[in-house]
C-alpha positions in Angstrom: -238.3 77.1 -25.7 -239.6 73.7 -26.7 -241.9 71.8 -24.3 -239.3 69.0 -23.8 -236.6 71.5 -23.0 -238.9 73.1 -20.4 -239.6 69.7 -18.9 -235.9 69.0 -18.6 -235.2 72.3 -16.9 -237.9 71.5 -14.3 -236.3 68.2 -13.5 -232.8 69.8 -13.0 -234.1 72.7 -10.8 -235.7 71.7 -7.6 -238.7 74.0 -7.2 -239.5 75.0 -3.7 -243.2 74.9 -2.7 -244.9 78.0 -1.6 -246.7 78.1 1.7 -249.6 80.3 3.0 -250.3 82.7 5.8 -251.5 80.0 8.2 -248.5 77.8 7.6 -246.1 80.7 8.3 -248.1 81.7 11.4 -247.9 78.1 12.7 -244.2 77.8 11.9 -243.4 81.1 13.7 -245.9 80.6 16.5 -247.7 83.8 15.9 -251.2 84.7 14.8 -252.2 84.9 11.1 -253.2 88.5 11.8 -249.6 89.2 12.8 -248.3 87.7 9.6 -250.8 89.7 7.5 -249.5 92.9 9.3 -245.9 92.0 8.6 -246.6 91.6 4.9 -248.5 94.9 4.9 -245.5 96.8 6.3 -243.0 94.8 4.2 -241.3 93.2 7.3 -241.3 89.6 6.2 -240.3 88.3 2.7 -243.4 87.3 0.7 -245.0 87.1 -2.7 -248.3 88.7 -3.7 -250.2 86.3 -6.0 -253.7 86.8 -7.3 -256.0 86.6 -4.3 -253.2 85.1 -2.1 -250.0 85.9 -0.2 -247.3 83.2 -0.3 -244.0 82.5 1.2 -241.0 80.3 0.6 -239.9 78.6 3.8 -236.2 79.0 3.0 -236.7 82.7 2.7 -238.5 82.9 6.0 -235.7 80.9 7.6 -233.1 83.3 6.2 -235.1 86.2 7.4 -235.3 84.7 10.9 -231.5 84.1 10.8 -230.9 87.8 9.9 -233.2 88.9 12.7 -231.4 86.8 15.3 -229.8 88.8 18.1 -226.6 87.6 19.6 -226.9 87.0 23.3 -224.2 87.8 25.8 -221.7 85.2 26.8 -222.1 83.9 30.3 -218.8 85.6 31.3 -220.3 89.1 30.5 -223.3 88.7 32.8 -222.8 90.1 36.2 -225.3 89.1 38.8 -225.8 91.3 41.8 -225.4 89.6 45.1 -228.0 90.2 47.8 
């Protein structure tokens, strides 16, 4: 592939920026240690790069969406009267 062709492809494809452990921890409101653990046990989508672990925010958002639990509707909740 020629250099000019490579340049044209980059302009057509929007490249998503990678973020680090601290950014993901801040975004999810957890400690960086928790994010490190999640990567160790393959719980959260991530990329191993030389001397770094990186994430794509869109993949973290999709992961969160898949982890979302559906709550009960108000009509299914029965409160006991005292």
